N, C-alpha and C positions, 0 to 999 in steps of 0.2 A: 134110349129115347131117339127122337128124330127131330130134324129141323127141315124146314121148306125154304128153298131158295128159288124165287120166281116161280112158284107153284110145283117145283120138283121136290119130291120127299126124299130126304137123304138120311142114313143112319149115322148117328154120331159115334165116333171112335174115341174121342177124348175131349174133355173140357178142362182148360187151365185158367185159373183166375190169376191175373198178373198184379204185381204190387201197384201198378199205375191204376188199377180199377177195370182195365180192360179185360175182356174173356176171350181166350183163344179157343176156336173150335176145330178139331180135327175130323176130317171126312175122308171116306175112300169112295171114289166114283167109279162104278164098274164100267167096262167097255160098251155094253149096250146103252147104259144111260148117257155116256159121253156121246155116243154116236147118233142118238135119237132125241137129244135136246139141244137147247141153245147154249148150254154151259161152254162148249167148245169155242165159241165167239167172245166170250167174256175176257175182259182185260182188267189188269189192276187198276183200281180206282173207279170202275164202272159202279153205279149204283144199283142195287138190287133190293127186292123185297124179301125179307126174312121173317119167318114165322116159326115159333116153337110149338111142339105138340101140346096138346091140352093137359096131359099128364104133368109135364113140366111146370105148367102154369098153376096146376092145383098144388103141387109140392112147394112151389115158391109161396103161394097163398098160406099153406099150413105152417111154413117155416117163419113167415113174416106176418102174424096175424093183425098188425097194426095198419097193414095197406089195404 
């Protein structure tokens, strides 16, 4: 699957559900993406726009039909 951070589409490497209910997402950013986007200026704590791919939304809907 993929995830979009501030309009930059990235491939997911891992997804870990934490006992706290948080979800940790692992990404690898290739040098070209790093050099040609604003990701290199981001700092811990910055607010960003996060979007999941539409396939993930359909899978979630199928797994949780009451939503």
